[in-house]
Every structure is written in C-alpha cells, then in structure tokens.
PQR file of N, CA, C, O and H, with PARSE charges and radii, in Angstrom:
ATOM      1  N   MET A   1     -15.532 -17.518  14.596 -0.4000 1.5000
ATOM      2  CA  MET A   1     -16.602 -17.144  13.814 -0.0000 2.0000
ATOM      3  C   MET A   1     -15.916 -15.746  13.054  0.5500 1.7000
ATOM      4  O   MET A   1     -15.955 -15.622  11.830 -0.5500 1.4000
ATOM      5  N   VAL A   2     -15.333 -14.791  13.890 -0.4000 1.5000
ATOM      6  CA  VAL A   2     -14.937 -13.499  13.518 -0.0000 2.0000
ATOM      7  C   VAL A   2     -13.616 -13.790  12.606  0.5500 1.7000
ATOM      8  O   VAL A   2     -13.274 -13.098  11.646 -0.5500 1.4000
ATOM      9  H   VAL A   2     -15.302 -14.892  14.884  0.4000 1.0000
ATOM     10  N   VAL A   3     -12.998 -14.845  13.048 -0.4000 1.5000
ATOM     11  CA  VAL A   3     -11.667 -15.181  12.211 -0.0000 2.0000
ATOM     12  C   VAL A   3     -12.009 -15.607  10.938  0.5500 1.7000
ATOM     13  O   VAL A   3     -11.392 -15.139   9.981 -0.5500 1.4000
ATOM     14  H   VAL A   3     -13.276 -15.406  13.828  0.4000 1.0000
ATOM     15  N   GLU A   4     -13.037 -16.554  10.743 -0.4000 1.5000
ATOM     16  CA  GLU A   4     -13.417 -16.956   9.647 -0.0000 2.0000
ATOM     17  C   GLU A   4     -14.004 -15.894   8.504  0.5500 1.7000
ATOM     18  O   GLU A   4     -13.795 -15.992   7.295 -0.5500 1.4000
ATOM     19  H   GLU A   4     -13.538 -16.934  11.520  0.4000 1.0000
ATOM     20  N   PHE A   5     -14.686 -14.992   9.078 -0.4000 1.5000
ATOM     21  CA  PHE A   5     -15.307 -13.940   8.308 -0.0000 2.0000
ATOM     22  C   PHE A   5     -13.889 -12.900   7.853  0.5500 1.7000
ATOM     23  O   PHE A   5     -13.760 -12.366   6.751 -0.5500 1.4000
ATOM     24  H   PHE A   5     -14.857 -14.913  10.061  0.4000 1.0000
ATOM     25  N   LEU A   6     -13.164 -12.820   8.712 -0.4000 1.5000
ATOM     26  CA  LEU A   6     -11.811 -11.993   8.195 -0.0000 2.0000
ATOM     27  C   LEU A   6     -11.077 -12.556   7.078  0.5500 1.7000
ATOM     28  O   LEU A   6     -10.568 -11.904   6.166 -0.5500 1.4000
ATOM     29  H   LEU A   6     -13.269 -13.254   9.607  0.4000 1.0000
ATOM     30  N   MET A   7     -11.057 -14.032   7.240 -0.4000 1.5000
ATOM     31  CA  MET A   7     -10.336 -14.736   6.155 -0.0000 2.0000
ATOM     32  C   MET A   7     -10.930 -14.672   5.018  0.5500 1.7000
ATOM     33  O   MET A   7     -10.238 -14.548   4.007 -0.5500 1.4000
ATOM     34  H   MET A   7     -11.470 -14.561   7.980  0.4000 1.0000
ATOM     35  N   TRP A   8     -12.298 -14.739   4.929 -0.4000 1.5000
ATOM     36  CA  TRP A   8     -13.178 -14.445   3.573 -0.0000 2.0000
ATOM     37  C   TRP A   8     -13.133 -13.203   3.161  0.5500 1.7000
ATOM     38  O   TRP A   8     -13.117 -12.972   1.951 -0.5500 1.4000
ATOM     39  H   TRP A   8     -12.859 -14.840   5.750  0.4000 1.0000
ATOM     40  N   LEU A   9     -13.106 -12.187   4.091 -0.4000 1.5000
ATOM     41  CA  LEU A   9     -13.003 -10.821   3.620 -0.0000 2.0000
ATOM     42  C   LEU A   9     -11.606 -10.473   2.887  0.5500 1.7000
ATOM     43  O   LEU A   9     -11.457  -9.819   1.855 -0.5500 1.4000
ATOM     44  H   LEU A   9     -13.119 -12.374   5.073  0.4000 1.0000
ATOM     45  N   THR A  10     -10.630 -11.080   3.689 -0.4000 1.5000
ATOM     46  CA  THR A  10      -9.161 -10.923   2.974 -0.0000 2.0000
ATOM     47  C   THR A  10      -9.110 -11.455   1.484  0.5500 1.7000
ATOM     48  O   THR A  10      -8.636 -10.788   0.565 -0.5500 1.4000
ATOM     49  H   THR A  10     -10.751 -11.612   4.527  0.4000 1.0000
ATOM     50  N   LEU A  11      -9.654 -12.741   1.334 -0.4000 1.5000
ATOM     51  CA  LEU A  11      -9.686 -13.510   0.227 -0.0000 2.0000
ATOM     52  C   LEU A  11     -10.411 -12.730  -1.019  0.5500 1.7000
ATOM     53  O   LEU A  11      -9.980 -12.661  -2.170 -0.5500 1.4000
ATOM     54  H   LEU A  11     -10.040 -13.283   2.081  0.4000 1.0000
ATOM     55  N   PHE A  12     -11.620 -12.158  -0.502 -0.4000 1.5000
ATOM     56  CA  PHE A  12     -12.368 -11.354  -1.439 -0.0000 2.0000
ATOM     57  C   PHE A  12     -11.539 -10.121  -1.856  0.5500 1.7000
ATOM     58  O   PHE A  12     -11.414  -9.748  -3.022 -0.5500 1.4000
ATOM     59  H   PHE A  12     -11.969 -12.213   0.433  0.4000 1.0000
ATOM     60  N   ALA A  13     -11.061  -9.610  -0.922 -0.4000 1.5000
ATOM     61  CA  ALA A  13     -10.158  -8.147  -1.145 -0.0000 2.0000
ATOM     62  C   ALA A  13      -8.906  -8.406  -2.008  0.5500 1.7000
ATOM     63  O   ALA A  13      -8.565  -7.569  -2.843 -0.5500 1.4000
ATOM     64  H   ALA A  13     -11.163  -9.913   0.025  0.4000 1.0000
ATOM     65  N   SER A  14      -8.195  -9.585  -1.817 -0.4000 1.5000
ATOM     66  CA  SER A  14      -7.163 -10.139  -2.651 -0.0000 2.0000
ATOM     67  C   SER A  14      -7.475 -10.019  -4.175  0.5500 1.7000
ATOM     68  O   SER A  14      -6.952  -9.298  -5.025 -0.5500 1.4000
ATOM     69  H   SER A  14      -8.473 -10.265  -1.139  0.4000 1.0000
ATOM     70  N   ILE A  15      -8.586 -11.032  -4.282 -0.4000 1.5000
ATOM     71  CA  ILE A  15      -9.086 -11.284  -5.745 -0.0000 2.0000
ATOM     72  C   ILE A  15      -9.557  -9.980  -6.318  0.5500 1.7000
ATOM     73  O   ILE A  15      -9.251  -9.828  -7.501 -0.5500 1.4000
ATOM     74  H   ILE A  15      -9.010 -11.617  -3.591  0.4000 1.0000
ATOM     75  N   THR A  16     -10.238  -8.992  -5.754 -0.4000 1.5000
ATOM     76  CA  THR A  16     -10.501  -7.641  -6.263 -0.0000 2.0000
ATOM     77  C   THR A  16      -9.492  -6.849  -6.571  0.5500 1.7000
ATOM     78  O   THR A  16      -9.474  -6.177  -7.602 -0.5500 1.4000
ATOM     79  H   THR A  16     -10.487  -9.115  -4.793  0.4000 1.0000
ATOM     80  N   ILE A  17      -8.505  -6.861  -5.648 -0.4000 1.5000
ATOM     81  CA  ILE A  17      -7.278  -5.985  -5.963 -0.0000 2.0000
ATOM     82  C   ILE A  17      -6.524  -6.672  -7.140  0.5500 1.7000
ATOM     83  O   ILE A  17      -6.174  -5.974  -8.092 -0.5500 1.4000
ATOM     84  H   ILE A  17      -8.519  -7.407  -4.810  0.4000 1.0000
ATOM     85  N   ALA A  18      -6.246  -8.060  -7.121 -0.4000 1.5000
ATOM     86  CA  ALA A  18      -5.594  -8.450  -8.325 -0.0000 2.0000
ATOM     87  C   ALA A  18      -6.232  -8.267  -9.610  0.5500 1.7000
ATOM     88  O   ALA A  18      -5.568  -8.052 -10.624 -0.5500 1.4000
ATOM     89  H   ALA A  18      -6.530  -8.627  -6.348  0.4000 1.0000
ATOM     90  N   PHE A  19      -7.502  -8.342  -9.609 -0.4000 1.5000
ATOM     91  CA  PHE A  19      -8.292  -8.181 -10.935 -0.0000 2.0000
ATOM     92  C   PHE A  19      -8.108  -6.695 -11.433  0.5500 1.7000
ATOM     93  O   PHE A  19      -7.818  -6.400 -12.592 -0.5500 1.4000
ATOM     94  H   PHE A  19      -8.041  -8.517  -8.785  0.4000 1.0000
ATOM     95  N   SER A  20      -8.324  -5.752 -10.350 -0.4000 1.5000
ATOM     96  CA  SER A  20      -8.113  -4.489 -10.737 -0.0000 2.0000
ATOM     97  C   SER A  20      -6.801  -4.041 -11.277  0.5500 1.7000
ATOM     98  O   SER A  20      -6.612  -3.236 -12.189 -0.5500 1.4000
ATOM     99  H   SER A  20      -8.559  -5.992  -9.408  0.4000 1.0000
ATOM    100  N   THR A  21      -5.860  -4.739 -10.516 -0.4000 1.5000
ATOM    101  CA  THR A  21      -4.428  -4.398 -11.066 -0.0000 2.0000
ATOM    102  C   THR A  21      -4.195  -4.895 -12.524  0.5500 1.7000
ATOM    103  O   THR A  21      -3.687  -4.141 -13.355 -0.5500 1.4000
ATOM    104  H   THR A  21      -6.014  -5.393  -9.776  0.4000 1.0000
ATOM    105  N   PHE A  22      -4.539  -6.069 -12.806 -0.4000 1.5000
ATOM    106  CA  PHE A  22      -4.488  -6.638 -14.087 -0.0000 2.0000
ATOM    107  C   PHE A  22      -5.182  -5.968 -15.131  0.5500 1.7000
ATOM    108  O   PHE A  22      -4.702  -5.964 -16.264 -0.5500 1.4000
ATOM    109  H   PHE A  22      -4.951  -6.681 -12.131  0.4000 1.0000
ATOM    110  N   LEU A  23      -6.500  -5.274 -14.822 -0.4000 1.5000
ATOM    111  CA  LEU A  23      -7.307  -4.502 -15.652 -0.0000 2.0000
ATOM    112  C   LEU A  23      -6.477  -3.335 -16.045  0.5500 1.7000
ATOM    113  O   LEU A  23      -6.107  -3.085 -17.192 -0.5500 1.4000
ATOM    114  H   LEU A  23      -6.890  -5.277 -13.901  0.4000 1.0000
ATOM    115  N   LEU A  24      -6.210  -2.617 -14.925 -0.4000 1.5000
ATOM    116  CA  LEU A  24      -5.258  -1.270 -15.145 -0.0000 2.0000
ATOM    117  C   LEU A  24      -4.035  -1.606 -16.062  0.5500 1.7000
ATOM    118  O   LEU A  24      -3.833  -0.890 -17.043 -0.5500 1.4000
ATOM    119  H   LEU A  24      -6.510  -2.821 -13.993  0.4000 1.0000
ATOM    120  N   GLU A  25      -3.264  -2.595 -15.805 -0.4000 1.5000
ATOM    121  CA  GLU A  25      -2.178  -2.827 -16.450 -0.0000 2.0000
ATOM    122  C   GLU A  25      -2.555  -2.971 -18.000  0.5500 1.7000
ATOM    123  O   GLU A  25      -2.003  -2.338 -18.901 -0.5500 1.4000
ATOM    124  H   GLU A  25      -3.428  -3.176 -15.008  0.4000 1.0000
ATOM    125  N   ALA A  26      -3.633  -3.948 -18.173 -0.4000 1.5000
ATOM    126  CA  ALA A  26      -3.866  -4.081 -19.585 -0.0000 2.0000
ATOM    127  C   ALA A  26      -4.289  -2.806 -20.441  0.5500 1.7000
ATOM    128  O   ALA A  26      -3.939  -2.647 -21.611 -0.5500 1.4000
ATOM    129  H   ALA A  26      -4.081  -4.462 -17.442  0.4000 1.0000
ATOM    130  N   ILE A  27      -5.125  -1.871 -19.684 -0.4000 1.5000
ATOM    131  CA  ILE A  27      -5.594  -0.868 -20.186 -0.0000 2.0000
ATOM    132  C   ILE A  27      -4.441   0.131 -20.670  0.5500 1.7000
ATOM    133  O   ILE A  27      -4.458   0.667 -21.777 -0.5500 1.4000
ATOM    134  H   ILE A  27      -5.409  -2.000 -18.734  0.4000 1.0000
ATOM    135  N   ILE A  28      -3.424   0.321 -19.704 -0.4000 1.5000
ATOM    136  CA  ILE A  28      -2.299   1.216 -19.960 -0.0000 2.0000
ATOM    137  C   ILE A  28      -1.419   0.844 -20.824  0.5500 1.7000
ATOM    138  O   ILE A  28      -0.721   1.666 -21.418 -0.5500 1.4000
ATOM    139  H   ILE A  28      -3.410  -0.114 -18.804  0.4000 1.0000
ATOM    140  N   HIS A  29      -1.333  -0.451 -21.012 -0.4000 1.5000
ATOM    141  CA  HIS A  29      -0.122  -0.815 -21.889 -0.0000 2.0000
ATOM    142  C   HIS A  29      -0.712  -1.060 -23.275  0.5500 1.7000
ATOM    143  O   HIS A  29       0.055  -0.944 -24.231 -0.5500 1.4000
ATOM    144  H   HIS A  29      -1.900  -1.119 -20.529  0.4000 1.0000
ATOM    145  N   ASP A  30      -2.051  -1.401 -23.507 -0.4000 1.5000
ATOM    146  CA  ASP A  30      -2.815  -1.573 -24.883 -0.0000 2.0000
ATOM    147  C   ASP A  30      -3.313  -0.399 -25.525  0.5500 1.7000
ATOM    148  O   ASP A  30      -3.267  -0.167 -26.733 -0.5500 1.4000
ATOM    149  H   ASP A  30      -2.675  -1.495 -22.731  0.4000 1.0000
ATOM    150  N   SER A  31      -3.800   0.335 -24.615 -0.4000 1.5000
ATOM    151  CA  SER A  31      -4.523   1.762 -25.288 -0.0000 2.0000
ATOM    152  C   SER A  31      -3.662   2.542 -26.235  0.5500 1.7000
ATOM    153  O   SER A  31      -4.045   2.962 -27.327 -0.5500 1.4000
ATOM    154  H   SER A  31      -3.837   0.146 -23.634  0.4000 1.0000
ATOM    155  N   THR A  32      -2.537   2.690 -25.753 -0.4000 1.5000
ATOM    156  CA  THR A  32      -1.580   3.544 -26.768 -0.0000 2.0000
ATOM    157  C   THR A  32      -1.350   3.054 -28.262  0.5500 1.7000
ATOM    158  O   THR A  32      -1.466   3.732 -29.283 -0.5500 1.4000
ATOM    159  H   THR A  32      -2.226   2.348 -24.866  0.4000 1.0000
ATOM    160  N   ALA A  33      -1.007   1.756 -28.152 -0.4000 1.5000
ATOM    161  CA  ALA A  33      -0.865   1.019 -29.352 -0.0000 2.0000
ATOM    162  C   ALA A  33      -2.004   1.045 -30.264  0.5500 1.7000
ATOM    163  O   ALA A  33      -1.944   1.365 -31.451 -0.5500 1.4000
ATOM    164  H   ALA A  33      -0.913   1.205 -27.322  0.4000 1.0000
ATOM    165  N   TYR A  34      -3.151   0.651 -29.560 -0.4000 1.5000
ATOM    166  CA  TYR A  34      -4.405   0.603 -30.132 -0.0000 2.0000
ATOM    167  C   TYR A  34      -4.840   1.980 -30.983  0.5500 1.7000
ATOM    168  O   TYR A  34      -5.251   2.046 -32.142 -0.5500 1.4000
ATOM    169  H   TYR A  34      -3.200   0.391 -28.596  0.4000 1.0000
ATOM    170  N   ASP A  35      -4.607   3.084 -29.996 -0.4000 1.5000
ATOM    171  CA  ASP A  35      -4.758   4.453 -30.824 -0.0000 2.0000
ATOM    172  C   ASP A  35      -3.958   4.767 -31.798  0.5500 1.7000
ATOM    173  O   ASP A  35      -4.414   5.325 -32.797 -0.5500 1.4000
ATOM    174  H   ASP A  35      -4.274   3.030 -29.054  0.4000 1.0000
ATOM    175  N   MET A  36      -2.598   4.461 -31.680 -0.4000 1.5000
ATOM    176  CA  MET A  36      -1.742   4.848 -32.780 -0.0000 2.0000
ATOM    177  C   MET A  36      -1.963   3.848 -34.011  0.5500 1.7000
ATOM    178  O   MET A  36      -1.579   4.228 -35.117 -0.5500 1.4000
ATOM    179  H   MET A  36      -2.228   4.008 -30.869  0.4000 1.0000
ATOM    180  N   GLU A  37      -2.469   2.785 -33.900 -0.4000 1.5000
ATOM    181  CA  GLU A  37      -2.621   1.890 -35.126 -0.0000 2.0000
ATOM    182  C   GLU A  37      -4.054   2.173 -35.658  0.5500 1.7000
ATOM    183  O   GLU A  37      -4.156   2.266 -36.881 -0.5500 1.4000
ATOM    184  H   GLU A  37      -2.781   2.476 -33.001  0.4000 1.0000
ATOM    185  N   PHE A  38      -5.018   2.301 -35.009 -0.4000 1.5000
ATOM    186  CA  PHE A  38      -6.316   2.264 -35.490 -0.0000 2.0000
ATOM    187  C   PHE A  38      -7.000   3.650 -35.552  0.5500 1.7000
ATOM    188  O   PHE A  38      -7.849   3.846 -36.421 -0.5500 1.4000
ATOM    189  H   PHE A  38      -4.935   2.225 -34.015  0.4000 1.0000
ATOM    190  N   LEU A  39      -6.677   4.604 -34.686 -0.4000 1.5000
ATOM    191  CA  LEU A  39      -7.331   5.944 -34.630 -0.0000 2.0000
ATOM    192  C   LEU A  39      -6.469   6.941 -35.424  0.5500 1.7000
ATOM    193  O   LEU A  39      -7.010   7.742 -36.186 -0.5500 1.4000
ATOM    194  H   LEU A  39      -5.988   4.445 -33.979  0.4000 1.0000
ATOM    195  N   TRP A  40      -5.095   6.902 -35.251 -0.4000 1.5000
ATOM    196  CA  TRP A  40      -4.211   7.808 -35.948 -0.0000 2.0000
ATOM    197  C   TRP A  40      -3.675   7.207 -37.252  0.5500 1.7000
ATOM    198  O   TRP A  40      -3.087   7.883 -38.096 -0.5500 1.4000
ATOM    199  H   TRP A  40      -4.655   6.252 -34.632  0.4000 1.0000
ATOM    200  N   ASN A  41      -3.923   5.862 -37.367 -0.4000 1.5000
ATOM    201  CA  ASN A  41      -3.008   5.232 -38.622 -0.0000 2.0000
ATOM    202  C   ASN A  41      -1.707   5.608 -38.578  0.5500 1.7000
ATOM    203  O   ASN A  41      -1.168   5.827 -39.663 -0.5500 1.4000
ATOM    204  H   ASN A  41      -4.401   5.313 -36.682  0.4000 1.0000
ATOM    205  N   HIS A  42      -1.008   5.748 -37.485 -0.4000 1.5000
ATOM    206  CA  HIS A  42       0.343   5.958 -37.467 -0.0000 2.0000
ATOM    207  C   HIS A  42       0.935   7.181 -38.057  0.5500 1.7000
ATOM    208  O   HIS A  42       2.140   7.209 -38.303 -0.5500 1.4000
ATOM    209  H   HIS A  42      -1.447   5.570 -36.604  0.4000 1.0000
ATOM    210  N   GLN A  43       0.193   8.158 -38.292 -0.4000 1.5000
ATOM    211  CA  GLN A  43       0.423   9.478 -38.816 -0.0000 2.0000
ATOM    212  C   GLN A  43       1.140  10.380 -38.107  0.5500 1.7000
ATOM    213  O   GLN A  43       1.723  11.324 -38.641 -0.5500 1.4000
ATOM    214  H   GLN A  43      -0.786   8.136 -38.092  0.4000 1.0000
ATOM    215  N   TYR A  44       1.143  10.138 -36.815 -0.4000 1.5000
ATOM    216  CA  TYR A  44       1.901  11.105 -35.971 -0.0000 2.0000
ATOM    217  C   TYR A  44       2.826  10.095 -34.700  0.5500 1.7000
ATOM    218  O   TYR A  44       2.485   8.990 -34.276 -0.5500 1.4000
ATOM    219  H   TYR A  44       0.669   9.372 -36.381  0.4000 1.0000
ATOM    220  N   THR A  45       3.800  10.732 -34.389 -0.4000 1.5000
ATOM    221  CA  THR A  45       4.675  10.242 -33.247 -0.0000 2.0000
ATOM    222  C   THR A  45       4.133  10.340 -31.946  0.5500 1.7000
ATOM    223  O   THR A  45       3.159  11.071 -31.768 -0.5500 1.4000
ATOM    224  H   THR A  45       4.076  11.630 -34.733  0.4000 1.0000
ATOM    225  N   LEU A  46       4.664   9.660 -30.953 -0.4000 1.5000
ATOM    226  CA  LEU A  46       4.084   9.886 -29.688 -0.0000 2.0000
ATOM    227  C   LEU A  46       4.381  11.173 -29.063  0.5500 1.7000
ATOM    228  O   LEU A  46       3.621  11.704 -28.252 -0.5500 1.4000
ATOM    229  H   LEU A  46       5.455   9.065 -31.099  0.4000 1.0000
ATOM    230  N   GLU A  47       5.650  11.739 -29.501 -0.4000 1.5000
ATOM    231  CA  GLU A  47       6.153  13.164 -29.141 -0.0000 2.0000
ATOM    232  C   GLU A  47       5.210  14.217 -29.715  0.5500 1.7000
ATOM    233  O   GLU A  47       4.944  15.244 -29.091 -0.5500 1.4000
ATOM    234  H   GLU A  47       6.267  11.308 -30.160  0.4000 1.0000
ATOM    235  N   GLU A  48       4.763  13.966 -30.796 -0.4000 1.5000
ATOM    236  CA  GLU A  48       3.803  14.997 -31.597 -0.0000 2.0000
ATOM    237  C   GLU A  48       2.374  14.938 -30.808  0.5500 1.7000
ATOM    238  O   GLU A  48       1.677  15.952 -30.767 -0.5500 1.4000
ATOM    239  H   GLU A  48       4.980  13.131 -31.303  0.4000 1.0000
ATOM    240  N   LEU A  49       1.972  13.776 -30.209 -0.4000 1.5000
ATOM    241  CA  LEU A  49       0.730  13.783 -29.638 -0.0000 2.0000
ATOM    242  C   LEU A  49       0.812  14.142 -28.115  0.5500 1.7000
ATOM    243  O   LEU A  49      -0.115  14.205 -27.307 -0.5500 1.4000
ATOM    244  H   LEU A  49       2.537  12.952 -30.243  0.4000 1.0000
ATOM    245  N   HIS A  50       2.105  14.352 -27.929 -0.4000 1.5000
ATOM    246  CA  HIS A  50       2.318  14.674 -26.244 -0.0000 2.0000
ATOM    247  C   HIS A  50       2.169  13.481 -25.373  0.5500 1.7000
ATOM    248  O   HIS A  50       1.824  13.568 -24.195 -0.5500 1.4000
ATOM    249  H   HIS A  50       2.858  14.301 -28.585  0.4000 1.0000
ATOM    250  N   LEU A  51       2.450  12.310 -26.006 -0.4000 1.5000
ATOM    251  CA  LEU A  51       2.203  10.893 -25.185 -0.0000 2.0000
ATOM    252  C   LEU A  51       3.457  10.432 -24.792  0.5500 1.7000
ATOM    253  O   LEU A  51       3.426   9.337 -24.230 -0.5500 1.4000
ATOM    254  H   LEU A  51       2.730  12.239 -26.963  0.4000 1.0000
ATOM    255  N   ASP A  52       4.674  11.006 -24.940 -0.4000 1.5000
ATOM    256  CA  ASP A  52       5.951  10.495 -24.622 -0.0000 2.0000
ATOM    257  C   ASP A  52       6.121  10.429 -23.132  0.5500 1.7000
ATOM    258  O   ASP A  52       5.772  11.409 -22.473 -0.5500 1.4000
ATOM    259  H   ASP A  52       4.700  11.895 -25.398  0.4000 1.0000
ATOM    260  N   ARG A  53       6.685   9.240 -22.457 -0.4000 1.5000
ATOM    261  CA  ARG A  53       6.664   9.273 -21.104 -0.0000 2.0000
ATOM    262  C   ARG A  53       7.817  10.067 -20.535  0.5500 1.7000
ATOM    263  O   ARG A  53       7.939  10.191 -19.317 -0.5500 1.4000
ATOM    264  H   ARG A  53       6.968   8.443 -22.991  0.4000 1.0000
TER
END
C-alpha cells in the first residue's frame, strides 16, 4: 500500500516538474523576442536595453 502511494506520488511529481520546466523554458525563450517585436518595434538592441546575456 505504501509503495503504491509512493509510486503515484513520484508520477505526479514527475509530471508537475516536467510541466513547470517546459513552461519556464517557453517563457524564457519567447518573451524577449515578443518584447522586441511588439513592445519595442525593434527600435532598440538588446545591449541598449541591458538584456544581453
């Protein structure tokens, strides 16, 4: 009974971590391009906005 509970808990934790990682990667990689295109209309470079890595 305890082993089955731990297996379900591990499965739920794995799904939650995978979703969180995917969401974080999507936000990090897409937000800068979105900001540059729609908010700033490519008026500035990443260095001017202090966004260079």
